[in-house]
C-alpha positions in Angstrom: 156.5 138.2 114.3 160.2 138.7 115.0 162.4 139.0 118.1 161.4 135.6 119.5 164.1 133.1 120.5 163.2 129.4 120.5 163.5 127.6 123.8 162.3 124.3 125.3 159.3 125.8 127.2 157.2 123.6 125.0 153.8 121.8 125.5 153.3 118.5 123.7 150.0 117.4 122.3 149.4 114.2 120.4 147.4 111.0 119.8 150.1 108.2 119.3 150.0 108.9 115.6 151.1 112.5 115.3 152.3 115.0 117.8 152.9 118.7 118.1 155.0 121.0 120.3 153.4 124.3 121.3 155.5 127.2 122.4 154.7 129.8 125.1 152.9 132.0 122.5 150.5 129.2 121.6 152.1 128.4 118.3 152.6 124.9 117.0 156.4 125.1 116.2 157.1 121.4 115.7 155.0 118.6 114.3 155.7 115.8 111.7 153.3 114.2 109.2 152.1 111.5 108.8 153.9 110.2 111.9 156.6 111.2 114.3 159.6 110.5 112.0 157.8 112.0 109.0 158.3 115.4 107.3 158.3 118.3 109.8 155.2 120.2 108.5 155.8 122.5 111.5 159.5 123.2 111.9 159.9 126.8 113.2 161.5 125.3 116.3 164.5 124.5 114.1 164.4 127.4 111.7 166.5 130.0 113.5 165.0 133.5 113.3 162.5 132.5 110.6 159.5 132.1 112.9 156.7 133.1 110.5 156.9 129.8 108.4 156.6 126.2 109.6 154.3 127.4 112.3 150.6 127.7 113.2 149.6 130.3 115.8 146.9 132.8 116.5 148.3 136.3 117.0 146.1 138.4 119.3 146.3 142.1 118.5 148.0 144.0 121.3 148.9 140.8 123.2 150.8 141.4 126.4 150.7 138.0 128.1 150.0 134.3 127.8 149.1 131.6 130.3 149.1 127.9 129.6 147.9 124.7 131.4 146.8 121.2 130.5 143.3 120.0 131.1 143.8 117.8 134.1 145.2 114.4 133.3 145.2 114.9 129.5 147.5 116.2 126.8 144.8 118.8 125.9 146.3 122.3 126.2 144.6 125.5 127.1 146.3 128.7 126.3 145.0 132.1 127.4 146.2 135.1 125.4 145.5 138.6 126.8 145.8 142.0 125.2 146.7 145.4 126.8 143.1 146.6 126.4 141.7 143.6 128.4 140.7 141.6 125.4 141.4 137.9 125.7 141.0 134.6 123.9 141.5 130.9 124.9 142.9 128.4 122.5 142.2 124.7 123.1 144.6 122.4 121.4 144.4 118.6 121.0 144.9 115.7 118.6 141.8 113.5 118.6 142.1 110.1 120.2 139.1 108.0 121.3 137.4 104.7 120.5 135.0 104.8 117.5 133.4 101.9 115.7 135.4 99.4 117.7 138.7 101.0 116.7 140.9 103.7 118.1 140.4 106.9 116.1 143.8 108.7 116.0 143.8 110.6 112.7 146.7 112.6 111.3 145.1 115.7 112.6 145.4 118.7 114.8 142.3 120.4 116.2 142.1 123.9 117.7 139.3 125.9 119.2 139.6 129.6 119.7 137.2 131.2 122.2 136.7 135.0 122.9 136.5 135.4 126.6 136.9 139.1 127.3 136.6 142.4 125.4 136.7 142.6 121.6 139.6 140.4 120.7 141.1 140.6 117.2 143.3 137.8 115.9 145.4 136.9 112.9 145.8 133.2 111.9 149.4 132.4 110.8 149.3 129.0 109.3 152.3 128.2 107.1 153.0 124.5 106.8 156.3 123.5 105.1 157.4 120.5 103.1 160.6 118.6 102.2 162.1 119.1 105.6 161.6 122.8 105.7 162.9 123.5 102.2 159.8 125.3 101.1 156.3 126.5 102.1 153.5 124.2 101.1 151.3 125.5 98.2 147.6 126.0 98.8 144.3 125.7 97.1 141.0 126.5 98.8 137.3 126.2 98.8 134.5 128.1 100.6 135.2 126.6 104.1 138.6 124.9 103.7 142.2 125.3 102.6 144.3 122.5 101.2 148.0 122.6 101.9 150.1 120.5 99.5 152.6 119.0 101.9 155.0 116.2 101.3 153.4 112.8 100.5 149.9 113.7 101.4 148.0 117.0 101.4 146.4 118.4 104.5 143.0 120.1 104.6 142.1 122.8 107.0 138.3 122.8 107.7 137.1 125.8 109.6 134.2 128.1 110.4 136.6 131.1 110.3 136.7 133.3 107.2 139.0 131.4 104.8 140.0 134.6 103.0 141.3 136.1 106.2 143.4 133.1 106.8 144.9 133.0 103.3 145.7 136.7 103.4 146.8 136.7 107.1 144.4 139.5 107.9 143.5 140.5 111.4 139.8 140.1 112.2 137.5 140.3 115.2 136.6 137.0 116.7 133.1 137.1 118.2 132.3 133.5 118.8 133.9 130.1 119.3 135.8 129.3 116.1 137.0 125.8 115.1 139.9 124.6 113.1 140.6 121.0 112.0 143.8 120.4 110.1 143.7 116.8 108.9 143.4 114.4 106.0 142.6 115.8 102.6 139.0 114.8 102.5 135.7 116.6 103.1 134.9 117.1 106.8 131.8 115.0 107.5 129.1 116.5 109.7 128.8 119.8 111.5 132.3 121.1 112.1 131.4 122.9 115.4 129.6 119.9 116.8 132.1 117.3 115.6 135.2 119.1 116.9 133.6 119.7 120.3 132.5 116.1 120.5 136.1 115.0 119.5 137.5 117.2 122.3 135.1 115.7 124.9 135.8 112.1 123.8 139.5 112.7 123.8 139.4 114.3 127.2 137.4 111.2 128.5 139.9 108.8 127.0 142.9 110.3 128.6 141.3 110.8 132.0 140.2 107.2 132.1 143.7 106.1 131.1 145.3 108.2 133.8 142.8 106.8 136.3 144.1 103.3 135.6 147.7 104.2 136.7 149.0 102.9 140.0 150.7 106.1 141.0 152.8 106.6 144.1 151.1 108.8 146.9 153.6 111.6 146.5 154.3 113.5 143.3 151.1 112.2 141.6 150.8 115.1 139.2 154.4 114.8 138.2 154.2 111.1 137.5 150.9 111.3 135.6 152.3 114.0 133.3 155.4 112.0 132.7 153.3 108.9 132.0 151.0 110.6 129.5 153.9 112.0 127.7 155.7 108.7 127.5 152.5 107.2 126.0 152.6 110.0 123.4 156.0 108.8 122.4 154.6 105.4 121.3 153.6 105.0 117.6 150.6 102.9 118.3 150.2 101.4 114.8 153.4 99.3 115.3 154.1 99.7 119.1 157.4 101.4 118.6 158.5 103.9 121.2 160.6 106.9 120.1 163.4 108.4 122.3 162.0 111.9 121.8 159.6 113.8 119.6 162.3 116.1 118.1 165.6 116.1 116.1 168.7 118.2 116.4 168.2 120.1 119.6 171.9 120.4 120.5 173.1 118.7 123.7 175.1 121.9 124.4 175.4 125.3 122.6 177.2 125.1 119.2 178.4 121.6 120.0 177.1 119.9 116.8 175.9 117.1 119.1 172.6 117.4 117.2 170.9 114.0 116.8 167.6 112.8 115.4 165.8 111.0 118.2 162.5 110.2 116.4 163.3 106.5 116.2 162.9 103.5 118.4 166.0 102.7 120.4 165.8 99.2 122.0 167.5 100.5 125.1 165.4 103.7 125.6 162.2 101.7 124.9 163.2 99.1 127.6 163.4 101.8 130.2 160.1 103.4 129.0 158.1 100.2 129.3 159.8 99.3 132.6 158.7 102.6 134.1 155.1 102.4 132.8 154.9 98.8 134.0 155.5 100.0 137.5 152.4 102.1 137.0 150.4 99.3 135.5 150.2 100.8 132.0 150.2 97.4 130.2 148.7 98.7 127.0 152.1 100.3 126.1 154.0 97.1 126.9 151.6 94.9 124.9 152.0 97.0 121.8 155.8 97.2 122.2 156.1 93.5 122.6 154.4 93.1 119.3 157.0 95.4 117.8 159.8 93.5 119.4 158.6 90.2 118.1 158.7 91.6 114.5 162.3 92.9 115.1 163.4 89.5 116.4 161.7 87.7 113.5 163.4 89.9 111.0 166.9 89.5 112.6 166.6 85.7 112.1 168.8 84.9 115.1 171.4 87.4 114.0 172.5 90.8 115.3 170.0 93.3 116.6 170.5 96.9 115.7 170.4 99.5 118.5 167.6 101.4 116.8 165.0 101.1 114.0 162.3 103.3 112.5 158.8 103.2 114.0 157.9 100.9 111.1 160.8 98.6 111.8 162.9 99.8 108.9 166.6 99.0 109.5 168.3 101.6 107.4 168.2 105.2 108.8 170.6 107.0 106.6 171.8 110.2 108.2 171.6 113.4 106.2 171.1 117.1 107.0 168.4 119.6 106.1 170.8 122.4 105.3 168.1 124.9 104.5 167.0 124.9 108.2 169.2 127.0 110.4 168.7 124.9 113.5 167.6 125.5 117.0 168.6 129.1 117.8 170.6 128.9 114.5 172.7 126.1 115.9 172.7 123.5 113.1 173.1 121.0 111.6 169.5 119.7 111.4 169.9 116.0 111.0 167.4 113.6 109.4 168.2 109.9 110.2 170.7 108.5 112.6 173.9 106.7 111.6 173.9 104.9 115.0 171.8 102.2 113.3 175.1 100.9 111.8 176.7 100.6 115.3 177.2 97.4 117.3 175.7 97.8 120.8 175.4 94.5 122.6 173.3 95.8 125.5 170.3 95.5 123.1 170.0 91.7 123.7 169.3 92.2 127.4 166.9 95.0 126.7 164.9 92.8 124.5 164.8 89.9 126.9 164.0 91.9 130.1 160.6 93.3 129.0 159.7 90.3 126.9 160.0 87.9 129.9 157.0 89.6 131.4 154.9 88.1 128.6 155.4 84.7 130.2 154.6 85.8 133.7 151.9 88.4 133.7 148.4 86.9 133.8 146.8 90.3 133.0 148.1 90.3 129.4 145.6 89.7 126.6 148.2 87.7 124.7 150.4 85.5 127.0 153.7 84.4 125.5 154.0 80.7 124.6 156.7 78.0 123.9 157.3 79.4 120.4 158.0 82.8 121.9 160.4 81.3 124.4 162.3 79.5 121.6 162.5 82.8 119.7 163.7 84.6 122.8 166.4 82.0 123.4 167.9 83.1 120.0 168.3 86.5 121.5 169.9 85.0 124.6 172.3 83.1 122.3 173.4 86.4 120.9 173.8 87.9 124.3 176.0 85.0 125.3 178.0 85.1 122.1 178.7 88.9 122.4 179.0 89.5 126.1 182.8 89.9 126.0 183.0 91.5 122.5 183.7 95.2 121.9 180.9 97.5 121.0 180.1 101.3 120.7 178.5 101.2 124.2 175.3 102.8 125.3 176.7 106.3 124.8 177.2 105.4 121.1 180.8 106.4 120.6 181.3 106.9 116.8 185.1 106.4 116.6 186.1 103.7 119.2 184.9 100.3 120.5 185.6 98.5 123.8 184.0 95.8 125.8 181.7 98.0 127.8 180.7 96.8 131.3 177.1 98.0 130.9 176.7 95.9 127.8 178.3 92.9 129.5 175.9 93.3 132.5 172.9 93.5 130.1 174.1 90.3 128.5 174.2 88.7 132.0 170.7 90.0 132.7 169.5 88.4 129.4 170.7 85.0 130.5 169.6 85.5 134.1 166.0 86.4 133.2 165.8 83.6 130.7 166.7 81.3 133.5 164.0 82.8 135.6 161.4 82.5 132.9 162.4 78.9 132.1 162.1 77.9 135.8 158.6 79.5 135.9 157.6 77.6 132.8 158.8 74.3 134.3 161.7 74.0 131.7 164.2 72.9 134.3 166.9 71.9 131.8 166.7 75.3 130.1 166.7 77.0 133.5 169.9 75.2 134.4 171.4 76.0 131.0 170.8 79.7 131.2 171.8 80.0 134.9 175.2 78.5 134.1 175.7 81.0 131.3 174.6 83.9 133.5 177.1 82.8 136.2 179.9 82.5 133.6 179.2 86.0 132.4 179.2 87.3 136.0 182.6 85.8 136.6 184.0 87.4 133.5 182.6 90.8 134.6 184.1 90.4 138.1 187.4 89.5 136.6 187.6 92.0 133.7 185.7 95.0 134.8 187.2 95.3 138.3 190.1 97.8 138.4 192.7 98.2 141.1 193.0 96.5 144.4 191.5 96.7 147.9 190.0 100.0 148.9 191.3 101.6 145.8 189.5 99.3 143.5 186.3 100.0 141.4 184.4 98.8 138.4 185.5 100.4 135.2 183.2 101.5 132.3 185.0 99.0 130.1 187.1 95.9 130.4 190.1 97.6 128.7 190.3 100.8 130.7 189.6 102.2 134.2 187.6 105.3 133.4 184.2 105.7 134.9 180.7 106.3 133.5 177.3 106.8 135.1 175.9 103.6 133.6 177.8 101.7 136.4 175.1 102.9 138.7 172.7 100.6 136.9 174.4 97.6 138.4 172.0 98.0 141.3 168.8 98.4 139.2 169.7 95.3 137.1 170.3 93.3 140.3 173.9 92.4 139.3 175.2 93.6 142.7 173.7 94.4 146.1 173.7 98.0 147.4 175.8 97.1 150.5 178.5 95.3 148.4 181.8 96.9 149.2 182.7 96.8 145.5 179.7 98.9 144.6 180.2 101.3 147.5 183.7 102.0 146.3 182.6 102.4 142.7 179.8 104.8 143.8 182.2 107.0 145.7 184.5 107.3 142.7 181.6 108.0 140.3 180.3 110.7 142.6 183.8 112.2 142.9 184.6 112.2 139.2 181.2 112.8 137.5 179.0 114.7 139.9 178.7 118.4 139.3 176.7 119.9 142.2 173.1 118.6 141.8 173.9 117.0 138.4 175.7 114.0 136.8 177.7 113.7 133.7 177.6 110.6 131.6 181.4 110.5 131.6 184.1 113.1 132.0 186.6 111.7 129.5 186.7 113.3 126.0 184.7 111.6 123.3 184.4 112.1 119.5 183.3 115.8 120.1 185.5 116.7 123.0 184.7 116.9 126.7 181.0 116.8 127.6 179.6 120.3 128.4 176.3 119.5 130.0 174.9 117.0 132.5 172.8 114.0 131.3 169.5 114.1 133.1 168.8 110.3 133.4 172.3 110.0 135.0 171.2 112.3 137.8 168.1 110.2 138.3 170.3 107.1 138.4 172.3 108.8 141.1 169.1 109.4 143.0 168.0 105.8 142.6 171.3 104.5 143.9 171.2 106.8 146.9 167.7 105.6 147.7 168.7 101.9 147.4 171.8 102.5 149.5 169.6 103.8 152.3 170.4 107.5 151.9 166.8 108.4 151.2 166.7 111.9 152.6 169.6 113.0 150.4 167.9 111.3 147.5 164.6 113.2 148.2 166.3 116.5 148.3 168.1 115.9 145.0 164.9 114.6 143.4 162.9 117.7 144.4 165.7 119.9 143.0 165.5 118.0 139.7 161.7 118.5 139.6 162.2 122.2 140.0 164.1 122.2 136.7 161.1 120.9 134.7 159.4 123.1 132.1 156.0 124.7 132.7 154.6 121.6 131.0 156.2 119.4 133.7 158.7 117.8 131.4 162.5 117.5 130.8 164.8 117.3 127.9 167.9 115.1 127.6 170.6 117.4 129.0 171.0 120.4 131.4 173.7 123.0 131.8 175.0 122.1 135.3 175.8 125.7 136.1 172.7 127.6 134.8 170.1 124.8 134.8 169.1 125.6 131.2 167.7 122.6 129.3 169.4 121.3 126.2 168.9 118.2 124.0 165.9 116.7 122.4 162.5 117.1 124.0 160.6 115.6 125.6 163.2 112.9 126.4 161.8 109.5 127.4 164.9 108.7 129.5 164.3 111.8 131.7 160.6 111.1 132.2 161.4 107.5 133.2 163.7 109.0 135.9 160.8 111.0 137.3 158.5 108.0 137.5 161.1 105.6 138.9 162.4 108.0 141.5 159.0 109.0 142.7 158.1 105.3 143.2 161.2 104.7 145.2 161.0 107.7 147.4 157.2 108.3 147.9 155.5 107.7 151.2 153.3 104.6 151.1 149.6 105.0 150.5 149.1 103.0 153.7 150.5 105.9 155.7 147.5 108.1 154.8 144.5 105.9 154.3 
């Protein structure tokens, strides 16, 4: 099938072990095995015009339209394909996830059910997994009711009640009854395929709907928040608790910009924002798993420097290479594997470890409450925050060619000491509370002295101690409780940020040139930070209008990528982006009417 241009109208499915992105034609165009940072078995999304390999789709003969929707409160996708003669099929897509034998069953598997619902539909199964990061199509062997695909590392087995010969030869055939496909581990499928796949779908549906039922959603924008929350959970690799920044690599931040990065790793910063948002909804399962991941990271650091990111397995080295044989999204390479940012120094990480971890001492709902040993370990992180609060780093925007003392990093270091003081006071460790409070106050004084630029009504906080340029992270001074929304210093800073960085309904990260030139697209989380600041400053009606406008930019699946063209509204950057989904949840919570107004 030719003539199709990739876009970000994608629908994620997953089970916290593997995930897949399904395009508007019902094809799985992105999915990595055996986990999110693994080999992209399905990679048509990043293969330019080569859309017939690295994909799994069902082509309906004479197709003229497609309609997609999620089963309510689940990541189970229903796609209806219709032909010109009135024939139609439904495709039900999911990755199994449910409790079985006392454990969570989340196999490296994709399940699909194709149902004829009108006329005499004829379909062709196009299933061409790839290996070695898209370098070659996986070889096959087959039996009576299965096909083995010899993908990288571990083979995958398709078990099906469709004619295997038709699949191997990509022949079109009439589909006259529900047909089942289970692409999973290379082992014989146990039990009746039809019954087992249907049972898996029902159990998976029940799991997600019960999980969604447990969320403490705001009254307004419930569907938007639930969809964002489900997708954030899909971004957690449950085995270790790591949370990836996005499910993809190398979707450019702007056309032909080469700002193509691999986001399938766990950034300490992004994960902090994710668990913060889900905590507000009461989704403690994600926090608990992530705290376990953090404890391992802190143990391995042995009181030393924390990297800004790690693999989902906690691996420190993420050497950055390119898959040159993949053309890239819309032919806009390079396609990167790995991320050299792991070598960077980013001091905000210490605060972003302390802030979520402190909840472990305070929240009585947790299955494992943090203890004195955890506090001693966390104090080592606090020591690094204190040591590095006035030292240069690459900053949260990960500049590759320059370092400064970034105000955001310094404020995060302040927050680390401030929250340690709070936790110590709660635990009755008065001497440690005093110790950390004094350090927090000292850092605050340094920030006030070094980050403030200019005088009087012309003054403002700068993005770094060394220069007076602005960036949108300064809006986070409110969220981190470093400053009050009515503080004149913040009001002046806000006015200048809005003047210099706002582009209509969107916000830039910064306007100054960086390693790749001037930014060409808006950064979606920064727009949400603007909305939060407006709400906290009492300008709620303005914030609501801007929030609703941002919601209108979501994909059909209800999601957002990292970046947006501030003139056309087209989405760019990796997808789905946890930052952007966090913005939906946080802003909805701030702006929604109270449940008490309607019940």
